[in-house]
C-alpha positions in Angstrom: 0.2 0.1 -0.2 1.4 3.6 -1.1 -0.4 6.8 0.6 -0.6 10.1 -0.8 -1.9 13.1 1.5 -2.1 16.1 0.6 -0.1 18.7 3.4 -1.6 21.8 3.6 0.3 24.4 5.3 -0.6 28.5 6.4 1.3 31.4 7.4 5.1 28.6 6.9 3.4 26.1 8.7 1.6 23.3 7.9 -1.9 22.9 9.8 -2.3 20.7 12.3 -5.4 18.6 10.5 -2.9 18.4 7.9 -0.5 16.6 10.7 -3.4 14.6 11.9 -3.8 13.0 8.4 -0.4 12.4 8.2 -0.6 10.5 11.3 -3.5 8.9 10.3 -1.5 8.0 7.0 1.4 6.1 9.0 -0.3 4.2 11.1 -2.8 2.8 8.4 0.8 2.2 5.9 2.5 0.2 8.8 -0.4 -1.5 9.5 -0.6 -2.9 5.8 3.2 -3.2 5.2 2.8 0.5 3.1 4.9 3.8 2.3 3.3 7.3 3.0 3.8 10.2 0.3 3.5 14.1 1.5 2.5 16.6 -1.5 2.6 20.0 -0.6 2.6 23.3 -2.2 5.2 26.0 -1.9 7.3 24.0 1.4 10.6 24.6 3.1 13.0 22.0 4.3 11.4 22.7 7.4 7.7 21.8 7.1 9.1 19.2 4.8 11.2 18.4 7.9 7.8 18.2 9.9 5.6 16.1 7.5 9.6 14.0 7.8 9.0 13.7 11.3 5.2 13.0 10.9 5.3 10.0 8.9 6.1 10.7 5.8 8.9 8.5 3.6 9.0 11.1 0.7 7.7 14.6 0.3 7.0 16.4 -3.1 6.7 19.8 -3.2 4.7 21.4 -6.4 6.1 24.4 -7.6 3.7 25.4 -9.9 2.8 28.9 -11.0 -0.2 28.5 -11.5 -0.6 27.4 -8.1 0.9 30.4 -6.2 -3.0 31.4 -5.5 -5.6 28.5 -4.9 -6.5 26.6 -7.3 -8.5 23.8 -6.6 -9.1 22.2 -9.8 -5.5 22.8 -10.7 -4.0 21.2 -7.5 -6.1 18.4 -7.7 -5.0 17.5 -11.4 -1.4 17.8 -9.6 -2.1 15.5 -7.0 -3.9 12.8 -9.0 -0.4 13.1 -12.0 1.9 12.5 -8.8 -0.6 9.6 -7.5 0.0 8.3 -10.5 3.7 8.2 -10.9 4.6 7.5 -7.4 1.8 4.3 -7.8 -0.3 5.6 -4.8 -4.2 3.8 -4.7 -5.0 5.8 -1.2 -5.5 9.9 -1.1 -5.5 10.6 2.3 -7.7 14.9 3.2 -7.9 16.6 5.6 -11.7 17.3 6.1 -11.2 21.2 6.1 -12.2 23.4 3.9 -9.6 23.1 1.3 -9.8 19.2 1.7 -13.5 19.6 1.2 -12.9 21.2 -1.9 -10.1 19.0 -3.6 -10.4 15.5 -1.9 -13.8 14.7 -4.4 -12.2 15.9 -7.6 -9.3 14.0 -7.1 -11.6 11.1 -6.6 -13.2 11.6 -10.0 -9.5 12.2 -11.6 -8.5 8.8 -10.4 -12.3 6.3 -11.1 -12.1 6.5 -6.7 -14.1 5.9 -4.7 -14.7 8.2 -2.3 -15.5 8.6 2.0 -15.2 12.2 4.0 -15.6 13.0 7.2 -13.8 10.0 8.4 -13.2 9.1 12.0 -11.2 5.4 11.6 -9.3 3.9 9.2 -8.8 0.0 8.3 -8.2 -2.6 6.1 -10.4 -5.7 5.3 -8.7 -7.1 1.9 -7.9 -4.8 -0.5 -10.9 -2.4 1.0 -10.2 -0.1 2.7 -12.8 0.7 5.2 -13.8 3.6 6.6 -16.0 4.6 9.6 -17.4 8.0 9.6 -20.6 9.6 11.7 -24.2 9.7 10.0 -27.8 11.2 11.0 -25.9 14.4 12.5 -24.2 12.0 15.1 -26.1 9.6 15.8 -24.4 7.0 14.6 -21.5 5.4 13.1 -21.6 3.3 9.8 -18.4 1.2 8.2 -18.1 2.2 4.2 -15.4 -0.1 2.3 -14.2 1.5 -0.6 -13.4 -1.5 -2.7 -12.5 0.3 -5.9 -8.7 -0.4 -6.8 -8.0 3.7 -6.0 -9.7 5.3 -2.5 -10.1 9.1 -1.6 -11.1 9.5 1.5 -10.6 12.9 4.2 -10.3 12.9 7.7 -12.1 14.8 9.6 -9.9 16.9 12.7 -9.4 16.7 16.0 -9.9 13.2 15.7 -6.6 11.1 15.1 -3.3 12.8 17.4 -0.8 14.2 15.3 2.1 12.1 16.3 6.1 12.3 15.5 8.3 9.0 14.2 11.2 9.8 16.2 12.9 12.3 13.5 13.2 10.5 10.1 14.7 11.7 7.4 12.8 12.0 4.2 14.2 12.7 0.5 12.2 16.0 -1.3 11.1 15.5 -4.8 10.1 18.7 -6.7 6.7 19.1 -8.2 7.6 21.7 -11.5 4.3 20.8 -12.9 2.8 22.5 -16.1 -0.9 22.6 -15.0 -3.3 25.7 -15.2 -4.9 27.5 -13.4 -8.4 27.4 -13.9 -10.3 30.1 -11.8 -7.8 31.1 -9.2 -8.4 32.6 -6.6 -7.3 36.3 -6.3 -8.1 37.2 -3.1 -8.7 35.7 0.0 -9.5 37.8 3.4 -8.0 36.2 6.2 -8.9 36.0 10.3 -4.7 36.8 10.9 -4.1 35.1 14.5 -7.5 33.6 14.6 -7.8 29.8 16.0 -10.1 27.8 13.0 -12.5 26.4 15.2 -12.4 23.2 13.4 -8.8 22.2 14.2 -9.3 24.0 17.6 -8.4 21.8 20.6 -10.4 24.1 23.3 -14.2 25.7 21.6 -16.1 28.8 23.7 -19.5 28.8 21.8 -22.0 31.4 22.5 -25.6 31.2 21.3 -28.1 33.6 20.5 -28.7 34.2 24.6 -25.8 36.5 24.6 -28.9 39.6 23.7 -26.3 40.9 20.9 -23.2 41.0 19.3 -21.4 43.7 21.8 -21.5 40.8 24.6 -19.7 38.6 22.9 -16.9 40.1 24.7 -17.9 37.6 27.7 -16.9 34.6 25.3 -13.6 35.9 23.6 -12.9 36.5 27.2 -13.1 32.8 28.8 -11.2 31.7 25.1 -8.4 33.5 25.4 -7.4 32.5 29.0 -8.2 29.0 27.6 -6.4 29.5 24.6 -9.3 28.5 22.8 -11.1 29.2 19.4 -14.5 30.9 19.3 -17.7 29.3 18.1 -21.1 30.2 17.5 -24.3 28.7 16.9 -26.1 29.5 13.3 -28.5 31.9 14.9 -26.3 34.1 15.8 -24.4 34.1 12.9 -27.7 34.2 11.1 -28.4 37.7 12.9 -24.8 38.9 11.6 -22.9 38.8 15.1 -20.4 36.6 14.1 -18.7 35.2 10.8 -19.9 32.4 9.1 -16.1 30.7 9.8 -17.2 30.7 13.3 -20.2 28.5 13.4 -20.6 24.7 14.6 -23.1 22.8 13.0 -24.6 20.6 10.6 -24.6 24.1 8.0 -21.2 25.1 9.7 -18.7 23.7 10.9 -18.3 19.9 12.5 -15.9 19.8 16.0 -14.1 17.6 17.8 -12.0 19.2 20.5 -11.1 18.6 23.6 -13.4 20.9 25.1 -16.3 22.3 24.0 -17.9 25.2 26.2 -21.5 26.0 25.2 -22.7 29.4 26.7 -26.4 30.7 26.2 -27.1 27.5 23.6 -30.0 26.0 23.6 -28.9 22.6 21.6 -30.9 23.0 18.5 -29.9 19.3 16.9 -28.8 21.2 13.8 -26.2 22.1 16.8 -26.0 19.1 18.5 -24.7 17.5 14.9 -21.6 19.7 14.6 -20.5 19.9 18.3 -21.4 16.4 19.9 -18.1 14.4 19.3 -16.5 17.0 21.4 -14.6 15.0 24.2 -15.8 16.3 26.9 -18.8 19.4 26.7 -19.6 22.0 29.5 -23.0 23.8 28.6 -24.4 26.7 30.8 -28.0 28.2 30.0 -30.5 29.6 32.5 -33.0 27.0 31.0 -32.6 23.5 33.1 -34.8 21.9 30.3 -32.0 23.3 27.1 -31.0 20.0 25.0 -27.9 21.2 25.1 -27.7 19.5 29.0 -28.6 16.2 27.6 -24.8 15.8 25.7 -22.8 18.0 28.2 -20.8 16.1 30.4 -21.3 19.1 32.9 -24.0 21.5 33.0 -24.3 25.2 34.5 -27.6 26.4 35.0 -27.5 30.3 35.7 -27.6 33.3 33.7 -24.9 33.5 31.2 -23.7 36.9 31.6 -23.0 35.8 36.0 -21.6 33.0 35.7 -19.2 33.4 32.6 -17.2 36.5 33.8 -16.8 34.3 37.4 -15.6 31.3 35.5 -13.5 33.3 33.0 -11.6 34.8 36.9 -11.5 31.1 38.4 -9.2 29.7 35.2 -7.1 33.4 35.1 -6.0 32.2 38.7 -5.4 29.1 37.8 -3.9 28.9 34.7 -1.5 32.5 36.3 
């Protein structure tokens, strides 16, 4: 088995979700006597070394001018071509914004079976078996990919990124002549802001905060904990927070170590996006709120009284 893994970087560093995908690839390859290849765009020597230290046997760096700006079509073409060149029959992605856009395109080009949002990978003979949540996280299914080529995206924060002891591998430059199709000409990034899809700790606010001006108490707790700020759909629809903060069925699916839901009632669409969190804390003045049905710890109280006190207590512990 030869596995090719797409490794995304930002601001000169490999994304956490990408390193988790490498760990998933390494685990799968070791169980089947295989090799792992990593493919990146504009990689530096340090990025290559980090990929090697997380399980890659060889790194491929795309230097095509067409990919100086993100183009999912062009990138999918190069990834599929590289997979063919290294005889990789399995290609893994992180199930983040880029992975969701590129993986299906690669699957079409490779005529591969495709499973998105996998939380576990095993093999059964020649089949790759991917476990994924369904029915808004209420159940799991095992989907066997029996085609010759296989493409899978991995849910962030499920596989813990692990180093392999500082192994070394070679870097191959790929100077592809691919042409970009409808490239993105500009992007607007929230610089320095944690992505809720990758954060270990998330503090989310709901409509019970009464207005965007009150989100500062959520931001204060998130800052003390070193976490990201999330939001319910109602908050995003009201224009209080950007869509990138939305957690839920129509937003981002998250699996942090700690999820704190503040003034969020717990509609089924929201629960679908965060119920796989390791520890869930709910703060709501309505003791009958559905969010308490999935919470490990619940505080029945007014969020405007509870959050400032909780923030001060956390400050005292971490300082």
